[in-house]
C-alpha positions in Angstrom: 9.5 -5.0 -13.3 12.7 -4.8 -15.1 12.3 -3.5 -19.0 14.9 -4.2 -22.3 16.3 -1.2 -23.4 16.2 -0.7 -27.2 19.5 1.4 -28.6 18.8 4.6 -29.5 19.6 3.7 -32.7 17.6 0.9 -33.8 16.0 0.8 -36.6 12.4 0.6 -36.8 11.9 -2.8 -38.3 14.5 -4.7 -35.2 12.3 -3.3 -32.9 11.6 -6.8 -31.5 14.8 -8.1 -32.8 18.0 -8.7 -29.9 17.6 -12.4 -29.9 16.5 -12.6 -26.5 13.6 -15.4 -24.8 12.1 -12.3 -23.3 11.9 -10.1 -26.9 11.0 -13.4 -28.6 8.0 -13.6 -26.5 7.3 -9.4 -27.1 7.5 -10.5 -30.4 4.9 -13.1 -30.5 2.2 -11.5 -28.0 2.5 -8.7 -30.6 1.5 -11.0 -33.6 -1.0 -12.4 -32.0 -2.8 -9.5 -30.5 -2.3 -7.3 -33.4 -4.6 -10.0 -35.5 -6.7 -11.2 -32.5 -7.5 -8.4 -30.7 -6.4 -7.8 -26.7 -8.8 -10.5 -25.7 -5.9 -12.7 -26.0 -4.8 -14.7 -23.2 -1.1 -15.7 -21.7 -1.9 -19.2 -23.2 -2.7 -18.1 -26.3 0.9 -16.1 -26.3 2.3 -19.3 -24.6 1.5 -21.6 -27.9 2.5 -19.5 -29.8 5.6 -18.7 -28.2 6.3 -22.8 -28.0 6.9 -22.4 -23.7 4.7 -23.8 -21.1 2.8 -20.3 -19.6 5.0 -21.1 -16.3 8.1 -20.3 -18.4 6.0 -17.4 -19.6 6.2 -15.8 -16.1 9.8 -16.0 -15.8 10.1 -12.9 -18.2 6.8 -11.3 -17.2 4.6 -11.8 -14.4 1.4 -11.2 -16.7 -0.3 -10.0 -19.2 -0.3 -6.3 -18.0 3.0 -6.4 -17.8 3.5 -7.6 -21.8 0.8 -5.4 -23.0 2.9 -2.2 -21.0 6.2 -3.7 -22.2 5.2 -3.2 -25.8 3.8 -0.2 -25.3 7.2 1.3 -24.1 9.0 0.2 -27.7 6.3 1.8 -29.1 7.3 5.4 -27.8 10.4 4.1 -27.8 10.4 4.1 -31.7 8.1 6.9 -31.7 10.4 9.0 -29.3 13.4 7.8 -32.0 11.5 9.2 -35.0 11.1 12.7 -34.0 15.2 12.7 -32.6 16.4 11.5 -36.0 14.1 14.2 -37.8 14.6 16.9 -35.8 18.1 15.6 -36.9 17.6 16.0 -40.5 16.5 19.6 -40.4 20.0 20.4 -39.2 21.8 18.6 -42.0 23.2 21.5 -44.0 22.8 19.5 -47.5 19.5 21.1 -49.1 15.9 18.4 -49.0 13.2 19.7 -50.9 10.1 20.5 -48.1 8.6 17.7 -49.9 10.8 14.7 -49.4 11.4 16.1 -45.8 7.7 15.8 -45.0 7.5 12.7 -46.6 10.1 10.8 -45.0 9.2 11.5 -42.1 5.5 10.2 -42.6 7.2 7.2 -44.0 9.1 6.5 -40.8 6.0 6.7 -38.9 3.8 5.0 -40.2 6.5 1.7 -40.2 6.6 2.4 -36.8 2.9 2.0 -36.6 2.6 -0.9 -38.6 5.4 -2.6 -37.0 3.5 -2.2 -33.5 0.4 -2.6 -34.6 -0.8 -4.0 -31.3 0.5 -1.4 -29.5 -1.5 0.9 -31.4 -4.3 -0.4 -30.8 -3.8 -0.1 -27.3 -3.7 3.4 -27.9 -7.3 3.8 -29.3 -8.7 2.5 -26.0 -7.6 3.2 -22.1 -6.0 0.3 -20.3 -7.0 -1.7 -17.1 -8.3 0.7 -14.5 -6.3 -1.8 -11.9 -3.0 -1.0 -14.2 -1.8 2.7 -13.8 1.3 2.4 -15.5 -0.5 0.6 -18.2 -3.7 3.4 -18.3 -1.1 6.2 -18.3 0.9 4.7 -21.6 -1.9 4.1 -23.5 -3.0 7.3 -23.5 0.0 9.2 -23.7 0.3 11.5 -26.7 3.6 11.0 -29.0 4.0 14.9 -28.3 7.8 14.9 -29.4 6.8 13.6 -32.5 4.4 16.2 -33.2 6.8 18.7 -32.1 9.2 17.5 -34.3 6.8 17.2 -37.5 5.4 21.2 -36.8 8.9 22.0 -37.2 9.4 20.2 -40.1 6.8 21.7 -41.4 8.1 25.2 -40.3 11.0 24.6 -42.4 8.8 23.5 -45.0 6.8 27.1 -44.6 9.8 29.1 -44.8 11.5 27.5 -47.8 8.3 29.2 -49.6 6.3 25.5 -50.0 3.6 26.2 -47.6 1.0 28.4 -47.5 1.2 31.3 -45.0 -2.1 31.3 -43.7 -2.6 27.6 -42.6 -2.3 26.9 -39.2 0.9 24.3 -38.6 0.0 22.7 -35.4 -3.1 21.2 -36.5 -1.6 20.3 -39.9 0.9 18.4 -38.1 -1.5 16.6 -35.8 -3.8 15.6 -38.8 -0.4 14.0 -40.5 0.7 12.6 -37.6 -2.4 11.3 -36.9 -2.9 9.9 -40.2 0.5 8.2 -40.7 -0.4 6.1 -37.4 -3.8 4.8 -39.0 -2.0 3.0 -41.3 -1.0 0.0 -38.8 -4.7 -0.8 -39.8 -4.4 -2.7 -42.3 -7.6 -1.8 -44.3 -6.1 1.5 -44.7 -2.8 0.5 -46.9 -4.7 -2.9 -48.2 -2.1 -5.3 -49.6 0.2 -1.8 -50.2 3.6 -1.4 -48.5 3.5 1.1 -45.6 5.9 3.4 -47.8 3.5 3.5 -50.7 0.6 4.6 -48.2 2.3 6.6 -46.5 3.6 8.6 -49.3 0.4 8.7 -51.1 -1.3 10.2 -47.5 1.7 12.6 -47.5 0.8 14.0 -50.8 -3.3 14.5 -51.0 -2.9 16.0 -47.3 -0.5 18.6 -48.4 -1.6 18.8 -52.6 -5.4 18.5 -52.2 -7.1 15.9 -54.5 -9.5 19.1 -55.8 -7.9 20.1 -59.8 -9.1 23.5 -59.0 -9.6 25.4 -55.5 -13.4 25.2 -54.8 -14.1 28.2 -52.2 -16.2 27.2 -49.0 -19.3 29.1 -50.5 -19.4 26.5 -53.1 -19.2 23.9 -51.4 -21.6 25.1 -48.5 -24.0 25.5 -51.2 -23.8 22.2 -53.4 -26.5 19.5 -53.5 -24.2 17.3 -51.8 -23.6 19.4 -49.0 -27.3 20.2 -48.4 -28.3 17.2 -48.5 -25.5 16.0 -45.6 -26.2 18.3 -43.6 -30.1 17.4 -43.7 -28.9 14.0 -42.7 -26.9 15.2 -40.0 -29.6 17.0 -38.3 -32.1 14.4 -38.6 -29.9 11.9 -36.4 -31.1 14.3 -33.6 -34.7 13.2 -34.4 -35.9 11.0 -31.6 -33.0 10.8 -29.5 -34.4 11.0 -26.2 -37.5 9.0 -26.8 -36.6 6.0 -24.5 -34.8 7.9 -22.2 -36.4 5.6 -19.6 -36.2 2.6 -21.7 -34.0 0.3 -19.0 -32.5 -1.7 -22.3 -32.0 1.3 -23.8 -30.3 2.9 -20.2 -28.3 -0.3 -20.7 -27.2 0.2 -24.5 -25.8 3.7 -23.9 -23.6 2.4 -20.7 -22.6 -0.3 -22.8 -21.6 1.9 -26.1 -19.4 4.2 -23.6 -17.6 0.9 -22.3 -16.7 -0.5 -24.8 -15.6 2.9 -26.4 -13.5 3.1 -23.3 -12.3 -0.8 -23.0 -12.5 -1.6 -26.2 -15.3 -4.5 -27.1 -13.2 -7.3 -27.0 -12.1 -6.8 -23.4 -15.1 -5.1 -21.7 -17.8 -8.2 -20.1 -21.4 -8.1 -19.6 -20.2 -7.8 -15.8 -18.9 -4.6 -16.7 -21.2 -3.0 -18.0 -24.1 -4.3 -15.4 -22.2 -2.8 -12.7 -21.8 0.3 -14.7 -25.1 0.7 -15.1 -26.2 0.1 -11.3 -28.0 -3.7 -12.5 -27.3 -7.7 -11.5 -25.5 -9.4 -14.3 -28.7 -11.6 -14.8 -30.8 -8.3 -15.2 -28.6 -6.9 -18.0 -28.9 -10.4 -20.1 -32.3 -10.8 -19.1 -32.5 -7.1 -21.5 -30.1 -7.0 -23.8 -29.3 -11.2 -24.6 -25.9 -11.8 -25.3 -23.0 -9.8 -25.3 -22.7 -10.2 -29.4 -26.5 -8.9 -29.6 -25.6 -6.4 -28.1 -22.9 -5.2 -30.1 -25.2 -5.7 -32.8 -28.5 -3.3 -31.6 -25.4 -0.7 -30.9 -23.5 -1.0 -34.1 -26.4 -1.3 -36.4 -28.1 2.4 -35.5 -24.6 3.5 -35.5 -24.3 2.1 -39.2 -27.3 2.7 -40.7 -27.2 6.4 -39.5 -23.5 6.9 -41.4 -25.0 4.8 -44.8 -27.8 7.2 -45.2 -25.9 10.1 -45.1 -23.5 8.3 -48.0 -26.4 6.5 -50.0 -28.0 10.6 -50.3 -24.5 11.8 -50.9 -23.5 9.9 -53.7 -26.9 10.5 -55.2 -27.1 13.9 -55.3 -26.9 16.2 -58.5 -22.9 17.0 -57.6 -19.5 17.2 -58.6 -17.4 14.6 -57.5 -15.6 16.7 -55.6 -18.4 18.1 -53.7 -19.5 15.0 -52.7 -16.1 14.3 -51.1 -16.6 17.2 -49.2 -20.3 16.6 -47.9 -18.9 12.6 -47.2 -16.5 14.9 -44.6 -19.1 16.8 -43.3 -21.8 13.5 -42.9 -18.0 11.6 -41.3 -17.0 14.6 -38.4 -20.6 14.7 -37.5 -20.1 11.2 -36.9 -17.4 11.2 -34.9 -18.4 13.4 -33.1 -21.6 12.2 -32.3 -20.8 8.6 -32.7 -17.3 8.4 -30.9 -17.9 5.0 -28.9 -19.4 3.9 -32.6 -16.1 4.7 -34.4 -13.4 3.1 -31.6 -15.5 0.1 -31.4 -15.9 -0.2 -35.1 -11.7 0.2 -35.2 -11.3 -3.4 -33.7 -12.9 -4.7 -36.8 -10.1 -2.9 -39.2 -7.6 -5.5 -38.5 -6.8 -7.9 -41.4 -8.1 -10.8 -39.2 -10.7 -9.4 -37.1 -13.1 -11.5 -34.6 -15.4 -13.9 -34.8 -18.1 -11.6 -34.1 -18.9 -10.2 -37.6 -18.7 -6.6 -38.5 -20.6 -5.0 -36.9 -21.7 -1.5 -38.5 -19.6 0.4 -41.0 -19.5 -1.8 -44.2 -15.7 -0.8 -44.8 -15.8 -3.1 -47.9 -18.8 -1.4 -49.4 -17.5 1.9 -48.8 -14.1 1.1 -50.9 -16.2 -0.2 -53.9 -18.2 3.3 -53.7 -15.6 5.1 -53.5 -13.7 4.0 -56.4 -16.9 4.4 -59.0 -16.4 8.3 -57.2 -12.6 9.2 -57.7 -12.8 7.2 -61.0 -15.9 9.5 -62.5 -13.5 12.5 -61.0 -10.5 11.5 -62.6 -12.4 11.2 -65.5 -13.9 14.7 -65.7 -10.7 16.2 -65.1 -11.9 17.5 -61.3 -9.7 15.6 -59.7 -5.9 15.2 -60.2 -3.4 12.7 -58.2 -1.3 10.4 -58.6 -2.0 7.0 -57.4 -0.2 3.6 -57.1 -3.8 2.0 -57.3 -7.1 2.7 -57.6 -7.5 0.4 -54.8 -5.4 1.6 -52.5 -6.2 5.7 -54.0 -10.0 4.7 -52.3 -8.7 3.7 -49.1 -6.4 6.6 -48.9 -9.2 9.2 -49.8 -11.6 7.6 -47.2 -8.8 7.4 -44.5 -8.5 11.0 -45.0 -12.5 12.0 -45.0 -11.9 10.8 -41.0 -10.5 14.3 -39.3 -8.4 12.3 -35.9 -10.8 13.0 -32.8 -8.2 15.0 -31.2 -8.6 18.3 -33.5 -11.8 17.9 -33.4 -12.1 17.8 -30.1 -10.1 20.8 -29.9 -11.7 22.9 -32.8 -15.2 21.5 -33.2 -17.0 20.4 -36.1 -16.9 23.6 -38.3 -13.5 24.5 -38.3 -12.7 20.0 -38.3 -14.5 20.4 -41.7 -12.5 23.5 -43.0 -9.5 21.6 -42.1 -10.6 18.6 -44.2 -11.5 20.9 -47.3 -7.7 22.7 -46.9 -5.8 19.5 -46.8 -7.1 16.8 -48.3 -9.5 18.5 -51.3 -7.4 22.3 -51.5 -4.1 21.1 -50.4 -2.2 23.5 -48.9 1.2 24.2 -50.9 2.1 27.4 -52.3 2.0 25.8 -55.7 0.4 22.7 -57.2 3.8 20.6 -58.2 
């Protein structure tokens, strides 16, 4: 399949603006997939582009060919941003360390918004029958991570970052956080630049006005409450080990987590479970009912943690820390559910109601918590809006899964503390 290539100097905002019919189809496909998800059909893309499906086949021989091209352009943009960041590091003119990091963050955020469809594909495995799509969906932004690492090294050499910070982990955390801005609920109505600048400041300077120690945070009532909830999640976990319906739910959870809810069929689940499709329907009802059963349990567990933490006799900073412990363990125990939930964090979700982690409610709770902390002087941050601040703090309360798998839950918590709470800069500006 022939692919049109972007020029090296093409800006992120022009990734789909070279004027060709092929690119117009890609732009249409990207827009629909970004809002409706990977369930989008070729017929829907053709209708939105104002052409017949037969005409679409003159440019792409399948839906997978469109997805491959979208992923290629996304990775080309990420690589271009990495190259430009390298060039800026070699610029003889002086640029403050924060500005260097923030400029790179803004470029990543803008790219993630432009390529929201490709970003969503990167959360899941591509169809196993299309090797190129599977490889592209799983590809890490290696060049971008390296450029962020070198930008952070330059910041440390200039005296901006503490010497004890693991820069490789920090680079991963910053890059993955900026990519999350492509999920519209993270930034709300704010621009990608404003969202990136605020998230960058939180991760570098921290939210806490003071510098609470690990010992102090570990001993807080909020953390002890969070830890008790986390331990309770294992209770009765094997009670239904021999239940066929529980077996189907476990298989479906894995399939939904790998491929995404929208493109996984009951036939896929039945095949993976070694059962007939009719048997699966009798055990679990519809696919929507199966999803609800899986996500209700996840949502209830996380909600219990949030409720216990927010009701504890602790400071706002201690509660933020304890919520991060809930989130870190939720990611560790329920990674599939978290990936399933990502599909509902688009601006225009699928027809199925929000199945688990009630984001709007969490934003309200976070606004109240942050307002309390800012009023008391425990939290110090300059934000363009309370809504954006709440969404941003929720975002940084989840450690990227790549870091969690690398270092484990405890070290992940310490990473969250060092970034979003205490900050990693030598002096607070």
